C-alpha positions in Angstrom: 3.9 -10.4 22.6 2.5 -7.1 21.5 -0.8 -7.5 19.6 -2.0 -5.0 17.1 -5.7 -4.3 16.6 -7.6 -2.1 14.2 -8.1 1.4 15.5 -10.9 2.7 13.3 -14.0 1.2 11.8 -14.4 0.9 8.1 -15.7 4.1 6.5 -17.7 4.7 3.4 -15.7 5.6 0.2 -14.9 9.3 0.2 -16.7 11.3 -2.4 -14.7 12.0 -5.6 -12.7 8.8 -5.5 -13.2 6.2 -8.1 -12.2 2.6 -7.5 -11.4 0.5 -10.6 -9.7 -2.8 -11.1 -6.6 -2.7 -13.3 -8.6 -4.7 -16.0 -11.2 -1.8 -16.0 -8.7 1.1 -16.5 -9.1 2.5 -20.0 -5.8 3.1 -21.8 -5.9 6.9 -21.2 -6.4 6.5 -17.5 -3.6 3.8 -17.3 -1.2 6.1 -19.1 -2.2 9.1 -17.0 -1.7 7.1 -13.8 1.8 5.9 -14.8 2.8 9.5 -15.9 1.5 10.9 -12.6 3.6 8.4 -10.6 6.7 9.1 -12.6 6.2 12.8 -11.9 5.6 12.2 -8.2 8.6 9.8 -7.7 11.9 10.6 -9.2 13.1 7.0 -8.8 10.0 5.3 -10.2 10.9 2.2 -12.2 9.1 -0.1 -14.6 8.9 -2.7 -11.8 7.4 -0.1 -9.4 4.6 0.5 -12.0 4.2 -3.3 -12.4 3.8 -3.7 -8.6 0.8 -1.3 -8.7 -1.1 -3.4 -11.2 -3.5 -6.3 -10.8 -5.6 -5.0 -8.0 -7.9 -2.0 -7.2 -6.9 1.6 -8.1 -8.2 4.6 -6.2 -8.3 7.6 -8.5 -8.9 11.3 -7.8 -9.6 13.7 -10.7 -9.8 17.5 -10.6 -11.0 19.5 -13.6 -10.9 16.4 -15.7 -7.3 15.6 -14.9 -5.9 12.7 -12.8 -4.3 14.3 -9.7 -4.1 11.3 -7.3 -3.5 7.6 -7.5 -3.1 4.6 -5.1 -3.6 0.9 -5.5 -4.0 -2.2 -3.4 -2.8 -5.5 -4.7 -2.8 -9.0 -3.1 0.4 -10.4 -1.7 1.3 -13.2 0.7 3.2 -12.3 3.9 4.5 -14.9 6.3 4.0 -14.1 10.0 4.6 -16.5 12.9 4.3 -19.5 10.6 1.1 -18.4 8.9 0.7 -17.2 5.3 -1.4 -14.1 5.4 -3.4 -12.6 2.6 -2.2 -9.1 2.4 -3.7 -6.0 0.8 -0.4 -4.3 -0.2 -0.6 -0.6 -1.0 1.4 0.7 -4.0 1.7 3.8 -6.1 0.3 6.4 -3.6 0.9 9.8 -5.2 -0.7 13.2 -5.5 0.4 15.7 -8.1 2.6 18.3 -6.4 0.4 21.3 -7.2 -2.7 19.5 -5.7 -1.2 18.4 -2.4 -2.6 19.6 0.9 -6.2 19.3 -0.2 -7.0 15.9 1.3 -6.5 13.8 -1.8 -4.1 11.5 -0.1 -6.5 10.9 2.7 -9.3 10.3 0.3 -7.3 7.8 -1.7 -6.4 5.9 1.5 -9.9 6.3 2.8 -11.1 4.4 -0.3 -8.6 1.6 0.0 -8.6 0.9 3.7 -12.1 -0.5 3.9 -11.2 -2.8 1.0 -8.2 -4.0 3.0 -10.2 -4.4 6.3 -13.0 -6.3 4.5 -10.9 -8.5 2.1 -7.5 -9.2 3.6 -5.8 -10.5 6.8 -3.8 -7.3 7.0 -2.7 -4.3 5.0 1.0 -3.4 4.4 3.1 -0.8 2.7 6.5 0.7 2.6 6.5 4.3 3.6 9.1 7.1 2.9 10.2 9.1 5.9 8.1 12.0 4.7 4.9 9.9 4.6 5.3 7.9 7.8 3.4 10.4 9.9 0.6 10.5 7.5 0.1 6.7 7.6 0.6 6.5 11.4 -2.2 9.1 11.9 -4.5 6.8 9.9 -3.9 3.9 12.2 -1.1 2.2 10.2 1.4 0.7 12.6 5.2 0.6 12.2 6.5 -3.0 11.9 9.2 -3.2 14.6 10.4 -6.7 13.9 12.9 -7.9 11.3 11.9 -8.1 7.6 12.7 -10.9 5.2 11.9 -11.9 1.6 11.5 -15.3 0.0 13.8 -15.2 -3.0 14.8 -17.6 -5.8 17.9 -18.3 -3.7 16.1 -18.8 -0.4 14.9 -16.6 2.4 17.0 -13.4 2.8 17.0 -10.6 5.3 15.8 -7.2 4.1 17.3 -5.0 6.8 17.2 -1.9 4.6 13.4 -2.1 4.9 13.3 -2.2 8.7 11.7 1.0 10.1 9.9 1.7 6.8 7.2 -1.0 6.8 3.7 -0.2 8.1 0.8 -2.6 8.6 -2.9 -2.1 8.9 -4.2 -4.8 11.3 -7.6 -6.4 10.8 -9.6 -8.6 13.2 -8.7 -11.6 10.9 -5.1 -11.9 12.0 -3.6 -10.9 15.4 -0.1 -9.5 14.8 3.1 -9.4 16.8 4.7 -6.2 15.6 8.1 -7.4 17.0 8.2 -10.7 15.2 9.6 -11.6 11.8 7.7 -10.6 8.7 8.5 -12.2 5.3 7.2 -11.1 1.9 6.7 -13.1 -1.3 9.2 -12.7 -4.2 8.8 -10.1 -7.0 11.1 -8.4 -9.4 12.4 -5.0 -8.4 12.0 -3.8 -4.8 10.6 -6.8 -2.9 8.9 -4.6 -0.3 
């Protein structure tokens, strides 16, 4: 069994990042966040936006404009027969003309202490382009097979294998080679 352990202590929230619950987003900020993510991701769907709601949003503004967004929402993941409370990261995006300035790191730096302090583990699905970024922050590639609970029973999600990253916490030792099963949701389950 390979156990995963946290690699970095919790850090204070980076300057310039606001954390707000979905319920506290004013309509203009909510609209700006959704528009930002649609600009960042050419395949952004209504379900993808829905997945980013219901938790905490990390927001970065420059010159009065929203230039970066990420959120963490609660999900349940099943690992080795235990239902784990997961801080699942969604909607991480920085406006194209503002990349390379540390905004992505600041967004994640605001959410990671929330995950470490409030959840059994963190998880996210990473694009090939973002995998190195997350790995450098201590996120670990899930090597085992992925699954999802669906209305028709548990089904394999092999297309997600190699794209899932976890942020371990002391609350739950993880076997990165074991099965990992997510709860059901519309759209992309992971």
